[in-house]
C-alpha angles and dihedrals in degrees: 000000000000090000091054092048093049091047091053092047090052092047093051093043094048094047096049093038096054095040097059100019098251097125095231101261091115086067101037100048098050089043095051091046092047096048091040093052105033104030139041094234096094124035135196096022122154133154091273098050092041090054096041094048091045091053093054086054090050088062090062096038091052095045094045093050094041089054090049091048091049089069088060093043094230097129115106099207097183093052090044092056092046090053090046088056085068102029094052098063090037092056091050091053091047092053092053093047089051093064090068097058122096121205097268097051092041091053091051096046094042092044090054093047092050091052087051089052091053092050090050090052089047096054106027094093091050096054123088121234119250103252097193090077093059087086097037122139095266113060129191135178134201130185116198124213090267090062095250112143123215124193123197139158146176143183105268093221092055090046092052091046093055089045090054091060089046090050093050092053089048094054093042099047104022096242129130095247095228091115087076102025098053096055090045091051093049101039102033103031100026096236113173103254097243089050092048092053095046094044089047091055089050092053089044090056093052094044093047089056091058100039096043089050087057092050089047089056089049091052093243101133124098098207098191092053091046090053089053094047097045100072094052093044092050094050092041093051092054091046092048091050091049092051091047091060093049106045148013113273096210095108093052092045090053091053092042096054091052090051092048092051090052092047091045093051091047091052093049090049093049090049096049094045092043 
């Protein structure tokens, strides 16, 4: 039964994470903590093992969706590498900070962060992009299948700095980081949405390699659980990438942000009540 539950968690996380560029950790980590705390399905789960195991899954989610997006030529490699220059060190720092959190404090901080993610998803379509970066020092161009050309740009140092914060939250909470990076890419740097999601998943793949390596060294990975999660996450990531190229993800995002608020409030309540 536990293998079926883990496979389903991986499938759901991979699909949602790849579709909207979140990475899937916002699903995996709360699920592992819930089943590890309130059921007998998963044993030996604490904030460190939940985060470490989740980040191993993010490697496969990021790789699977990146390979899928490659076929549609929506991955901006150069930007992804620049962002990784910031997110890589940030993810290592986050992984080391994570080891000092107990279950109660982790639930409170993670709950607050998940609610913040839901708010970002709620308002991101209502915010106007910052036009001044359109003529920034680093310029990029993307032409979609319909022949429409998008031009966008950003200062590399600012991009790496934002990615550092994203990487830190990734290493700390075991999420992909796309929940912050995708809105930043779209609103601040004027990335086309499909390119932002695809490039975010590429960065998530690279960052997860680094941050999960840190958690492996700290002994925070439950390998049997990871092996059960990986197949679902891999298939789900490809499915999410496919859906992303076929339709608007607004409906799913609307449902997801409600779910995230409920999860966040529950985590905070668990942390406060102990």
